[in-house]
C-alpha positions in Angstrom: -33.3 -3.9 0.4 -34.6 -3.0 3.9 -32.6 0.4 4.7 -34.9 1.9 7.4 -34.5 -1.4 9.1 -31.0 -1.5 9.0 -30.3 1.7 9.6 -32.6 1.0 13.1 -30.6 -2.4 13.8 -27.5 -1.1 13.5 -28.1 2.1 15.7 -29.4 0.2 18.4 -26.1 -2.0 18.0 -24.1 1.1 18.4 -25.8 2.5 21.7 -25.2 -1.0 23.2 -21.6 -0.8 22.1 -21.0 2.6 23.6 -22.7 1.8 26.9 -19.5 -1.3 27.0 -16.1 0.6 28.0 -14.0 -1.5 26.4 -15.5 -0.8 23.4 -15.3 2.7 24.3 -11.5 2.0 24.6 -10.9 0.1 21.2 -13.3 3.1 19.1 -10.7 5.8 19.4 -7.6 3.4 18.9 -9.2 2.2 16.0 -10.0 5.6 14.9 -6.3 6.8 15.1 -5.2 4.0 13.5 -6.8 4.8 10.5 -3.4 7.0 9.7 -0.8 4.0 10.4 1.0 2.4 7.7 -0.7 -0.8 7.0 2.3 -2.9 8.4 2.3 -0.8 11.7 3.4 -3.5 14.2 0.5 -2.3 16.5 -2.0 -3.4 13.7 -2.1 -7.8 14.8 -2.6 -6.4 18.7 -5.5 -4.2 18.0 -7.1 -7.0 15.8 -6.9 -9.3 18.4 -8.5 -6.7 21.3 -10.9 -6.0 19.2 -11.9 -9.8 17.9 -11.7 -10.7 21.8 -14.4 -7.7 22.2 -16.2 -9.1 19.6 -16.2 -13.0 21.1 -17.2 -11.9 23.8 -20.0 -9.7 23.1 -21.4 -12.8 20.7 -20.9 -15.2 23.7 -23.0 -12.5 25.9 -25.7 -12.6 23.8 -26.0 -15.7 21.8 -29.8 -15.5 21.5 -29.4 -11.6 20.1 -30.9 -11.0 17.0 -28.3 -9.0 15.5 -27.8 -9.3 11.9 -24.9 -8.8 9.6 -24.6 -5.9 8.2 -25.6 -5.9 4.3 -22.6 -6.2 2.7 -23.8 -3.7 -0.2 -24.4 -0.9 2.5 -21.2 -1.1 4.1 -19.1 -0.9 0.9 -21.8 2.4 0.1 -21.5 3.4 3.4 -17.4 2.9 3.3 -17.0 4.7 -0.3 -19.3 7.4 0.8 -17.7 8.5 3.8 -14.2 8.2 1.9 -12.8 5.4 4.5 -10.1 4.2 2.7 -7.2 3.4 5.1 -4.5 0.8 4.2 -4.0 0.0 7.8 -7.9 -0.7 8.6 -7.7 -2.5 5.2 -4.8 -4.8 6.9 -7.3 -4.6 10.3 -9.7 -6.7 8.3 -7.3 -9.4 6.3 -6.1 -9.6 9.9 -9.3 -10.9 11.3 -10.6 -12.4 8.3 -7.3 -14.9 8.6 -8.5 -15.6 12.3 -11.8 -16.3 11.7 -10.6 -18.8 9.0 -8.2 -20.4 11.4 -10.8 -21.0 14.1 -12.6 -22.8 11.3 
């Protein structure tokens, strides 16, 4: 597993994202959503905004060598940080459903 390389890539991507005003607007919303209930009516709009930002970012850098995060590392980070949230789980479900619908 290439954890130092993964961390280096993740840090570079995060710095790049922070330079984007839309990301800076979405980030605190997603943070606030941590405590929302899973059926909160604001979640679909937040998921849509996030997915639109991600799609626009991918279109802007089609040749970018961004790598998909290692699922094991992502799970470890979420578990270690205690980042369990019903709303965040629901956001992930909405994103998966949107991705499945676009195939």
